[in-house]
C-alpha positions as CSV (number, residue, x, y, z in Angstrom):
1,M,-18.8,-52.7,-27.8
2,K,-18.8,-48.9,-27.6
3,S,-16.3,-47.0,-29.7
4,V,-14.9,-43.5,-29.6
5,R,-14.2,-41.2,-32.5
6,V,-10.8,-39.6,-32.6
7,W,-9.8,-36.8,-35.0
8,W,-6.1,-36.7,-35.9
9,R,-3.9,-35.5,-38.7
10,K,-1.0,-37.7,-39.7
11,A,2.5,-36.2,-40.2
12,A,3.9,-36.1,-43.7
13,G,5.4,-39.5,-44.6
14,S,4.1,-41.3,-41.6
15,K,2.4,-44.6,-41.8
16,D,-1.3,-44.8,-40.9
17,P,-1.8,-47.1,-37.8
18,C,-5.5,-47.3,-38.6
19,Q,-7.6,-47.1,-41.7
20,K,-8.1,-43.4,-42.6
21,S,-11.3,-41.9,-43.9
22,D,-11.6,-39.1,-46.3
23,E,-12.4,-36.6,-43.5
24,G,-9.1,-37.5,-41.7
25,N,-10.8,-39.3,-38.8
26,V,-10.8,-42.9,-37.7
27,R,-12.9,-45.0,-35.6
28,I,-10.9,-46.9,-32.9
29,Q,-12.4,-49.3,-30.4
30,S,-12.0,-48.2,-26.8
31,S,-10.2,-51.4,-26.0
32,R,-7.4,-50.3,-28.3
33,I,-7.1,-46.7,-27.3
34,L,-7.2,-47.1,-23.5
35,P,-3.8,-48.7,-23.3
36,F,-2.4,-45.8,-25.5
37,L,-4.0,-43.2,-23.2
38,A,-2.5,-45.0,-20.1
39,L,1.0,-44.6,-21.6
40,C,0.5,-40.9,-21.6
41,L,0.1,-40.8,-17.9
42,L,3.5,-42.3,-17.2
43,P,6.2,-39.9,-15.8
44,G,7.8,-37.9,-18.6
45,C,4.8,-37.7,-20.8
46,L,3.6,-34.4,-19.2
47,S,5.9,-31.7,-18.0
48,Q,5.9,-28.3,-16.4
49,T,8.6,-25.8,-16.3
50,Q,9.6,-22.7,-14.3
51,T,8.1,-19.6,-15.9
52,D,9.3,-16.8,-13.6
53,E,11.0,-16.2,-10.3
54,G,7.8,-16.7,-8.3
55,S,6.6,-19.8,-10.1
56,I,8.2,-23.0,-9.1
57,G,7.8,-25.9,-11.6
58,L,9.0,-29.4,-11.9
59,S,12.2,-28.4,-13.7
60,T,13.7,-26.3,-10.9
61,A,17.0,-27.4,-9.3
62,G,15.6,-27.5,-5.8
63,K,13.7,-30.5,-4.6
64,E,9.9,-30.3,-4.2
65,F,9.9,-32.2,-0.9
66,V,12.9,-33.1,1.1
67,S,13.5,-35.5,4.0
68,G,14.3,-34.5,7.5
69,T,12.3,-33.5,10.6
70,K,8.7,-32.8,9.5
71,G,7.4,-31.4,12.8
72,V,8.6,-29.8,16.0
73,K,7.1,-28.5,19.2
74,L,8.3,-25.7,21.4
75,I,7.1,-25.2,25.0
76,L,6.8,-21.4,25.4
77,S,8.1,-21.4,28.9
78,D,11.4,-20.8,30.8
79,A,10.7,-23.6,33.3
80,P,13.9,-25.2,34.5
81,G,14.8,-28.9,34.3
82,G,14.3,-29.2,30.5
83,L,10.6,-28.5,30.8
84,G,10.6,-25.2,28.7
85,S,12.1,-24.2,25.4
86,F,13.7,-21.0,26.8
87,D,16.2,-20.1,29.4
88,E,15.3,-17.5,32.0
89,P,16.3,-14.2,30.5
90,G,18.7,-12.0,32.4
91,V,18.1,-8.9,30.4
92,A,15.4,-7.6,28.0
93,P,16.9,-7.4,24.5
94,S,17.4,-4.0,22.9
95,A,17.7,-3.0,19.2
96,M,20.8,-4.4,17.5
97,S,22.4,-4.9,14.1
98,I,20.9,-7.8,12.2
99,P,23.4,-10.7,12.7
100,T,25.0,-12.9,10.1
101,G,22.7,-15.7,9.0
102,Y,19.6,-13.7,9.5
103,P,17.5,-12.0,6.8
104,G,19.0,-8.6,5.9
105,A,22.2,-9.3,7.8
106,G,24.3,-6.1,8.1
107,T,21.7,-3.9,6.5
108,G,20.3,-2.2,9.6
109,F,19.0,-2.7,13.1
110,Y,16.1,-4.8,14.4
111,Q,14.4,-5.6,17.7
112,P,15.4,-9.1,18.8
113,G,13.6,-11.3,21.2
114,V,14.9,-14.0,23.5
115,S,15.7,-17.1,21.4
116,A,14.8,-20.7,22.0
117,K,17.7,-22.7,23.5
118,P,19.3,-25.4,21.4
119,T,17.7,-28.1,23.7
120,G,14.3,-26.4,23.5
121,Y,13.0,-28.3,20.5
122,F,10.8,-31.3,21.2
123,D,9.0,-34.0,19.3
124,L,5.3,-33.5,18.6
125,D,4.4,-35.0,22.0
126,G,6.4,-32.3,23.7
127,T,8.2,-34.9,25.8
128,T,11.5,-35.7,24.1
129,V,14.2,-33.2,23.1
130,I,15.2,-33.5,19.4
131,Q,17.9,-31.8,17.3
132,K,16.9,-28.3,16.1
133,P,15.6,-28.7,12.5
134,S,17.9,-27.3,9.8
135,W,14.9,-25.4,8.3
136,I,14.6,-23.2,11.4
137,T,17.0,-20.4,11.9
138,D,15.5,-19.1,15.2
139,V,12.3,-18.8,17.3
140,Q,12.1,-15.6,19.4
141,L,9.7,-14.2,22.0
142,G,9.7,-10.4,22.5
143,I,10.0,-9.3,26.2
144,T,9.8,-5.9,27.8
145,H,11.0,-7.0,31.3
146,V,12.9,-9.8,32.8
147,P,10.7,-12.2,34.9
148,T,12.4,-11.3,38.2
149,A,11.9,-7.5,37.8
150,S,10.0,-5.7,40.5
151,G,6.8,-3.9,39.8
152,S,4.8,-4.0,36.6
153,K,5.9,-6.5,33.9
154,C,4.2,-6.1,30.5
155,A,5.5,-9.0,28.3
156,T,7.8,-11.7,29.9
157,F,7.6,-15.1,31.4
158,G,5.1,-15.2,34.2
159,R,5.9,-15.8,37.9
160,S,2.8,-16.9,39.9
161,S,2.4,-14.8,43.0
162,G,-1.2,-15.4,44.0
163,N,-2.5,-12.7,41.6
164,F,-3.7,-15.0,38.9
165,D,-0.5,-14.7,36.9
166,V,0.7,-17.8,35.1
167,D,3.9,-19.5,36.2
168,R,6.8,-19.6,33.8
169,F,4.8,-19.3,30.5
170,Y,5.2,-16.4,28.2
171,R,2.4,-13.9,28.8
172,V,1.4,-10.3,28.1
173,S,-0.4,-8.5,30.9
174,E,-2.1,-5.4,29.4
175,V,-2.6,-3.7,32.7
176,D,1.1,-3.5,33.0
177,C,1.8,-2.4,29.4
178,G,1.0,1.2,29.8
179,P,0.6,4.1,29.7
180,P,0.7,5.0,26.9
181,Y,-1.9,2.9,25.1
182,G,-2.8,1.8,21.6
183,L,-0.7,2.3,18.5
184,S,1.3,5.4,19.5
185,A,4.7,5.2,21.3
186,D,3.8,2.0,23.1
187,L,5.7,-1.3,23.6
188,S,4.2,-3.1,20.6
189,S,7.5,-3.3,18.8
190,Q,8.9,-5.4,21.7
191,I,5.9,-7.8,22.0
192,F,5.9,-10.6,19.4
193,L,6.4,-14.3,18.6
194,R,8.8,-14.6,15.6
195,V,9.8,-17.6,13.5
196,I,12.8,-17.2,11.2
197,L,13.1,-19.9,8.5
198,N,16.0,-21.2,6.5
199,R,14.5,-21.4,3.0
200,D,17.4,-23.3,1.5
201,T,15.8,-25.9,-0.7
202,A,18.1,-28.6,0.8
203,F,16.0,-28.2,4.0
204,L,12.6,-27.0,2.8
205,G,11.2,-28.2,-0.5
206,T,9.9,-25.9,-3.2
207,R,6.4,-27.3,-2.8
208,E,6.3,-27.4,1.0
209,N,4.1,-25.2,3.2
210,L,4.0,-24.7,6.9
211,M,1.3,-25.2,9.5
212,M,1.6,-23.2,12.7
213,Q,-0.3,-24.5,15.7
214,L,-0.6,-22.2,18.7
215,E,-1.9,-23.2,22.1
216,Y,-2.8,-20.0,24.0
217,R,-5.3,-18.2,26.3
218,A,-6.7,-14.8,25.4
219,T,-8.8,-12.7,27.8
220,G,-10.6,-9.4,27.4
221,L,-12.9,-7.2,29.5
222,R,-15.5,-6.6,26.9
223,A,-17.1,-8.9,24.3
224,N,-17.6,-6.0,21.9
225,S,-15.4,-3.2,20.6
226,D,-17.6,-0.2,21.3
227,G,-15.7,3.0,21.8
228,T,-15.3,6.5,20.5
229,N,-12.0,6.2,18.5
230,A,-12.5,6.7,14.7
231,S,-10.3,3.6,14.1
232,P,-12.2,0.4,14.8
233,E,-9.0,-1.4,15.7
234,M,-8.2,1.2,18.3
235,N,-11.4,0.3,20.2
236,L,-10.4,-3.3,20.7
237,D,-9.2,-4.6,24.0
238,Q,-6.2,-6.2,22.2
239,L,-5.3,-6.8,18.6
240,W,-2.6,-9.2,17.3
241,K,-1.8,-9.8,13.6
242,V,0.2,-12.3,11.7
243,F,2.9,-10.8,9.5
244,W,4.9,-12.6,6.8
245,G,7.8,-11.4,4.7
246,Q,11.5,-11.2,4.0
247,T,12.8,-8.6,6.5
248,L,13.5,-8.2,10.2
249,L,13.6,-4.4,10.2
250,S,10.1,-4.0,11.6
251,S,6.6,-5.4,11.4
252,A,5.7,-2.3,9.4
253,S,8.0,-3.7,6.7
254,L,6.2,-7.0,6.7
255,T,2.9,-7.9,5.0
256,P,-0.2,-8.4,7.4
257,F,-1.3,-11.9,6.6
258,S,-4.2,-12.5,9.0
259,I,-5.8,-11.5,12.3
260,F,-4.7,-13.6,15.3
261,I,-6.6,-11.8,18.1
262,P,-9.6,-11.1,18.4
263,P,-11.4,-13.1,19.4
264,N,-10.8,-13.3,23.1
265,F,-12.1,-16.4,24.8
266,A,-13.2,-14.9,28.2
267,H,-14.8,-11.5,29.0
268,W,-15.2,-10.3,32.5
269,C,-17.3,-7.2,32.1
270,R,-20.8,-6.4,31.0
271,K,-21.6,-3.1,29.5
272,G,-21.9,-0.5,32.3
273,S,-24.2,2.4,32.5
274,G,-21.6,4.7,30.8
275,G,-20.9,2.2,28.0
276,Y,-17.8,0.8,29.7
277,P,-17.1,-1.5,32.7
278,G,-18.3,0.0,35.9
279,G,-18.1,-1.4,39.4
280,A,-18.6,-4.8,41.0
281,G,-22.0,-5.1,39.5
282,D,-20.6,-4.9,35.9
283,C,-17.4,-7.0,36.2
284,E,-16.5,-10.4,37.5
285,G,-12.9,-11.3,37.5
286,P,-11.4,-14.8,37.0
287,T,-11.3,-17.0,40.0
288,A,-9.9,-20.5,40.7
289,G,-13.0,-22.0,39.1
290,R,-13.5,-19.4,36.3
291,S,-10.7,-18.5,33.9
292,A,-9.9,-18.2,30.2
293,P,-9.7,-21.6,28.5
294,A,-6.7,-22.8,26.6
295,V,-7.5,-23.0,22.8
296,V,-5.6,-24.1,19.7
297,K,-5.4,-22.1,16.5
298,Q,-3.9,-23.3,13.3
299,I,-2.4,-20.9,10.7
300,L,-1.4,-22.2,7.3
301,I,1.5,-20.3,5.8
302,P,1.7,-20.9,2.0
303,L,5.5,-21.0,1.7
304,A,5.5,-22.5,-1.7
305,S,3.8,-19.4,-3.2
306,V,6.6,-17.0,-2.2
307,P,10.0,-18.8,-2.1
308,K,11.8,-15.9,-0.5
309,N,9.6,-15.1,2.5
310,N,11.3,-16.4,5.6
311,V,10.0,-14.4,8.5
312,I,6.7,-15.1,10.3
313,Q,5.7,-12.8,13.1
314,L,2.8,-12.7,15.5
315,Q,2.7,-9.1,16.6
316,R,0.8,-7.1,19.2
317,V,-0.6,-4.1,17.4
318,V,-3.1,-2.6,19.8
319,G,-3.5,-3.1,23.5
320,R,-6.1,-1.6,25.9
321,G,-8.0,0.4,23.3
322,F,-10.3,2.1,25.8
323,T,-11.2,5.7,25.6
324,N,-10.3,6.0,29.3
325,P,-7.8,3.3,30.2
326,N,-8.4,3.9,33.9
327,Y,-11.1,1.3,33.7
328,V,-8.5,-1.3,33.0
329,T,-6.2,-0.1,35.8
330,S,-9.0,0.0,38.4
331,F,-10.3,-3.4,37.5
332,C,-7.2,-5.4,36.8
333,T,-5.5,-4.8,40.2
334,D,-5.7,-6.5,43.5
335,T,-7.0,-3.3,45.1
336,N,-10.4,-3.9,43.4
337,A,-12.6,-6.5,45.2
338,V,-13.5,-8.1,42.0
339,G,-10.2,-7.6,40.3
340,A,-8.0,-10.4,38.9
341,G,-4.8,-9.2,40.5
342,A,-1.8,-7.2,39.5
343,N,0.4,-8.4,36.7
344,S,-2.4,-10.5,35.4
345,P,-2.7,-11.6,31.8
346,L,-5.8,-13.5,32.9
347,C,-7.7,-10.2,33.4
348,L,-6.8,-8.6,30.1
349,G,-4.0,-10.1,28.0
350,L,-2.5,-13.2,26.4
351,V,-0.7,-16.4,27.5
352,F,1.3,-18.5,24.9
353,Q,1.7,-22.1,26.0
354,S,3.1,-24.0,23.0
355,L,4.0,-23.6,19.3
356,T,4.0,-26.5,16.9
357,L,5.4,-26.2,13.4
358,L,4.5,-28.8,10.7
359,R,5.9,-29.1,7.2
360,M,3.2,-30.0,4.7
């Protein structure tokens, strides 16, 4: 039988459990020490404590994992008859004081979006309405126009009109979002998907994280980002980032967490002779048989690492980063023989279809 050598030092006045050698070590058979080691693995033998505000240990008052709804799905649509998670908005929200119950309540103004209705939370199949989970304060979509507005509509719920728009889903049509373009004085502050969490440890455990699962369609004109602007981001067709933090004041006050878009999953233009989309020979718009596919992206938010962060925001940062945005206007309209139609997110833009939130 194999044996293991263990070095130990007895406490003063204690009785030796085994015969001790002059060097202070003993030889114990493995069959005798293994049960002793097993006892050390029982709860209470090892412990961990909280060391600072950002470190959550086993001794904290909040629960590590709590019961309740573990997952919920929202259909990012204003379809009637209980098919969407939002009511049809009658007005585009404007800046307002942060309300009670929201991060930073009473400390300033913020740009709200339209909120999911109380009956807009579904089970993970998206078929059965469930009670709004206690760990969600709000889910908002930023809109620039109401769906029934005449003329160009940048970010709102789509209304199909034969121009390759999408019916009822939240969408951003870049051809209708300008001018101006890019980062300066545009509508980006109004275009977002925002999740506000309730971080009370009675609803979200101290060791829980969150998986966001987005079903969406993203379309661009060019597969590359060539352009003349000194900022690489400004040369993109569209740029969306994920922000994460503790404030509703603005996305600039939040921490960029990751890139959401690019990539786009359909591109309609090849590189023209001038380096940009040209005429019909360079661009082929979406048709009934050719369009941007719906894809699913998962974003893991490490809630347990920062217990106070309660705002997650997908934000449009750059749209239509062309040196000459007239290329977009001339192509993404129904006056162009190869165009995708006016008010079309399927020419250049984004369509959100569903959002799933999973506690992990």
